[in-house]
N, C-alpha and C positions, 0 to 999 in steps of 0.2 A: 455239447449240444443240450444236454439235460438241464444244465444251469441256465442256459439262455432261454429255453422253453419256460422254465419255472419263473424266471424274472419277467418275462414278457407275455405270460399266459393270458392275462385279461385282454391285452391289445390284440394278440393273435386270434382269439375267439371273436372279438368284435369285428375284425377285418374279414374273417371267414364268414361270419353271419351276415355281413353286408352283401356278400355275394349270394348266399343262400336265400335271402329275402327277395331276390329278384326272380320272378317266375319265367325263366328263359326257356320256354317250351318251343323248340324249333319247328315242330310239326303243325302248330296252330298259328295261322296268319294274324290272329288278334294279338299275339305277343311279339309282333315285329319290333315295337318300340322297346319292349323289355330286353330283347336280344341286343339291341344297340346299347342300352343302358348297362347291361352286364359287360359287354366288350369294353366300354369306356371305363367302367369300374376296374377292370383288370389292368388297364393301362396305368391308372393312378397307383394301384398297388405295386406294379412292376417298377415304376419310377421311384416310389417311396422306398422300395427294397434296395435300390441302388443301380438300376439299369442305366446304361448310357443314354438310351432312348427307347421309346415304346410308342406304338401308334395303332390306330384302328384302320384296317384296310377294307374298304367296302366292296362287296361282290353283288351279283345279281340277286342273291338271296340274303344270307346273313353274314355279318362282318367277321373278319379274321384279325386276330391280335398278334402282333409281332414285336418282340423286344430283344435287346441284346446288351451284353457287357463284354467288351473285348479287352482283356488284360494284356495280351501280347499275341499278335497274329501267328507267331511261331509255336504257340502252345496248343495242346489238343482242344477241340471244340465239342461241347456237349449241346445238342439240340433237344430241349424239353418239349414234348408234345402233350397236349391235353385238350379237352373240350369243355365248353361252358354251357352247352345246351343240355336240357334234361328231358326226361320222359314226362308226359302228362300225369297229373296227380291221381287220376282215376276216381274211384268212389270215395268221397270225403268222409262218409260215415264209417269207413274202415280205418281211418287214421286216428290214433290216440291223441295226437296234437296236430295243429294246423301245419300243412306241408311247407308253407313258406314263412313260418314263424319258428325258426330253429330254437331248440332247447336241448339242454343236457340233462339226461336222467338215466339211472341204472348204468352209469359208466359209459355212456355213448352219446354222440351227437345225433339228434333226430331231425330230419328235414329232407325234402326232395333235393337231391344233389349232394347230400352230406358225404356220400361215398363216390357216386358216379356222376360227374367226375370232378366236381368242384373241390371237395375235400381232399381227394388224392392229389390233384394238381396243385392245390394251395400248399401242400407240404414242400414241394420243390421251390416255390418262391420264398418260403420262410428259411429253408436251408441255404439258398442262395444269399439271402439277406444276412444270415448268421455268419457264413463263411467270409463274406465280403467285409463285414464290420469287425470281425476278429482277425483279419489278415490271413485267412486260411485258403482263400480261393486262388488256385494256380491253374485254372482252366478258363477258356472263353466259354461263355454260356449264352445260348440263344433260346428264345421261347416262342412257340407257335401254338396258339389256342384257337380252335375253330368252334363254330356254332352250328354245325350240321352233322356231327357224328351220329346222332340218333336217327337221322334221316338219309344216311348214305354218303355223307361228305361230298355232295355233288359239286360244290364250288372249289374245294381245296386242291384237287389233283391238278387242274389247269393252273391254279395260282402258284403251286409249288413249281411246276414246269417253268412258269414265267419268272420265278424268283429263285431259281436253283443256286445261282452264285451267292445271293444274299443268305441262303439257308445252308451253305456248305458246312459240313460237320464231320466228326469222326464216329459219332454214335447218336442214335435217336433214343432218348431216355423217356420212358412212359410209365405212369402209374394209373392204370385203368382196368386192372384185372383183380381176381381174387387169388389167394393162396390156399393151400390145402387145409390148413388150420393154424391157429395162433400158437400151437405146440409144434407143428411140423411145417415150417416155412417152405415155400417153393418159388421157383422162378420159371415163368413161361418161356420156353424156347421155340414156340411156334403157336400159330392160331389158324383156325379154319376160315375158309372163305364162305361166301353165301350167294345164292340167287333167290330172288323173291318174285312171286307171280300173283296176279289177280286173275282168277279163272271164272268165266261166266258160261253157263250152259243154258241155251234158250230152246224152248219147245214151242207150244202153241202161241199164237199171237195175243192171247189173253188168258187169264185164269179161267179154268173150266170146272164145271160141276163134276165132282168125282163119281157121283152116282150115274151120270149120263155117259161119261167118257172113260171112267176108270177101267183099266184092263184092256183098253183099245188103243191108247196113244202113249208115247213115251212121257213119263213124268220126269221133268228136269232134275228134281231133287233126288229121286231114286237113281237116276242115271249118273248124276255127278258122284253120288256115294259109291256106286259100283266102279266107276272109273278110278276114283281115289283109292279104293280098296285094292285095285289091281296094280297100283304103283309100287307096292312093296310085297315081295313074295313071302312064303311061309318060313324062309330062312332069314328074313329081315334084310334082304338085299333089294335094292332099287331096280326096277325092271326096265328102265329107259335104256334102249339099245345104245351101246357105246359109252354108257355112263362111267364104267370102271376102267376104260382104256388107259387112262393116265394116272390111276391110283397106284401109288408105290406101296408094295407090301414091305413093312418094316422087318429088318433082320431079327433073328432070335435074340441077339445081344441087346439091340435097341429096345425090344419089348421087355426084356428082363430089367433094363435100366429104368424104364417108365413104371414097371411094376413095383419099384421100390417105394412108391407112394403108398402110405397106409390106407386101407379101405375096409370099413366094416359095413357089410351089406344091410344088416338089421338096423344099425344106427342111421344109415343113409335112408332107408325106407321109412323109418319112424319120423325122420326130420321133414319128410314131405307128405306123410300120411298115405302111403301106398303099401300093399301087401305082397307085391311081386314085381319083378323087373323083367324087361324084355330087350330085344335088340338083335343085331346081326350075329348069326351062328358062328361060333369059333372064336369069339372075342369077349374079353372081360368088360364089365360096365365102364371102367375108366378108359379102356381102349375105344369102346363104342362112342364115348363122349369126347374123345380127344383126337385120336389118330385115324378114325374111320368117318366116311361121309354118312349123312342121314337125310331123311325127308320127313317133314312134318306139316300137317294141316294146322295153320295158325288161327283159322276162323272159318266158319261155314254157316250159311244162312239161305233162306228162301221160303216162300209160301207164308201161310198164316201162323203167327206166333203170339197172338193176343190171348186174352182170357176166353175161356169157353171153347167152343168148337166151331169150325167152319170147314165144310167138306169140299175141298178144291184140289185140282191138279194145278200147281203153280206154273206160271208162264216162264219163270226164270229161277235159277239157283246159282249161288255164288260161293267161292272159296278163296281164301288166301293160303298159298302154299309156298313153303321155303325149303331149300336144301342147303345144308352145310357141306362145304367142299374141303378137301384136303389139299395141301400144297402139290403143285404140278397139274391140278385140274384147272382149266381155264373157264372162268365164269361165263363168258360170252358163248363159248362153244357148248357148254352144258345147257345154257338157256336155249340155244337153237335146237339141241337134241330133245329137250323137254317139250318145247312147243310143237315140234314135229310129232313126237310120241303122243301127246295128249289129243292132238287132232286125229291121229291115226286110230286111236282106240274109241273115239266117239261114234256111236251108232248113227245110222243115216237119218233117223227121225229127229235129231237135234242139231243145233249149231253151237259151235264153241268159239269163244273169244278169249284169247290169252294176252294179258298185258305184262310185259317184263318190267317190273317196278324198280328193281335195283340189283346190283351185283358187284362182287369184288372178290379178289383172290386171297388165298391164305399165304403164309410164309413160314420159313424156318430160319433159325440162326444157329451157328455152331456153338456148342458148350465149351469148346476149346478156345474161344475168343478171349482177348484181353478184357473186354467189357464184362462178359459173363463171369469170368474168374474174379474180377473186382467186386461185382455184385454179390457173388457167392461168399466171398471172404467177409464182406461187410455184414451181410445178414447172419452169417455164422457167429460173428462176434456179438451181435445184438441179441440174437435168440438163443445162443448157446448150443446150437445144433446146426449141422450143415444143411442148407436148403436142398430140396429135391428138384431136379429138372422135371418140368411137366409140359404138357401140350394143352393149350387152351381150347375148349370146345366152342367158345364164342368167336366173334369176328370184329376186328377193327380193320376193315378192308383197306382203308387209306394208307395204312402202314406198309402194305405190300407195294403200293404205288410209290410211296416215299423212298422205300428201300431201293427200288429200281431207278428212280430219278436221281436221287442224291448219292447213290452208291455207298450207303451207310446202313448198317444193320440196326433194327429196333432192339431195344433191351427192355423187357417188361418186368419192372419191379413193382408188382401190385401188392397192396396190403389190405384189400377187402376180404371179407369172409362171407360164406354162404348165408350166415345168419343176418347179414346186413339188408336183405330184401330189396336189392336194387330193382328198379322198374316196378316195384310193388308198393302198396301202402306201408307206412312206417319204415321207410328207408332210414338206415342209420350207419354210423361209423364208430367203432369202439375207440375210446380215447387211448387205450393202451396201444392199439394198432396205429393210431394217428401219431403218437409219440415215437414208437419204435420205427415207424416209417421214416420220420425225419432223421432219426439217429442213423438208420441204415443208408439213407441217401447221402448224408454227410460223409460217412465212411466210404461209400462208393467213390466219391471224388478223391478221397485220400489215397485209395488203392488203384485208381484208374490212371 
């Protein structure tokens, strides 16, 4: 694989850059044509790599790309999942280079989507190309790339249900996650689910003069802040009644296994510029971020936020609130419990409107599976150390649905690092990880 990469390096980067130059932002309707262009570009790349066929399948929102290579129907089948949509670029002044003009500097590829998930998905296509051209491919390979992962995969679940026979496979291979470090590789054996809400608190029918009305009526901003503050108690536990009913407490041996991941609290805090950590009582930071649920306010606004002063009691206040869920928690049940709870704690002087924006469940895979063992052996050979099993704190909720529909486990061989700043300005992907990722994936096929 190393020789193939070196021989074809210029072409590999040009092909990847052709994807990175397309601003495929799924959340912005103005990029609808870019989404289509990106999907079509993936089809070309799949066909050039050697797929039997590849096509764009249109949905009510953004297209889905499917391609395949069937060597022999009796052989094992690997379904590669990825997504081509990206997060908005954000504040352009914070980027050191333009987000959609990829460049290589300081040993990394810099661009929006360089890691999440165009760069990581692209590795699989190049490994497929290499193995096919070198006569090393002894598996059937299918590819499914969606354009809505960053906005909840709203179209994909039904599409998978409608095409389950076409998508039949033995494992769902994914690179859309981070590993502990480039010195300590890891394989995610599970991810958390999510529920996401838009909460509005309404008070008076207009903004009021705070001198005339202050102290006499409910201030929606004050009230919303008080309500939010009550959602998590002093022990870091979520106060929604029934929230923990289906949360499975891990055994001592499972917690010990997960604790094998190295963690330096000072280094962790320095990397994000904080001086203290917090979370649910009785759990480590890694456990809080991987095996336990949590609640976060993702945004809050209301009232006057301009220059200078304006003394008002705002008419409305708003917040975006999400909760990360652990496997066995059902997202729709948790959503119902949250909506009931938030309405129950609202004082009589305000009205609350809660919109359930998106939700999805988490999943687990056994580390005793053939696929996990093959991935572990592959990464051990490339990195020179056995990878640590870990639980991802983030969410790729469609994988839980695909696991259920296709009756195949996801395997998350992610090669991103925390230093890659996905979803932030200056997203990047280390070249060393890009190369080692391809080497590891090629060896996975050898050992699976």
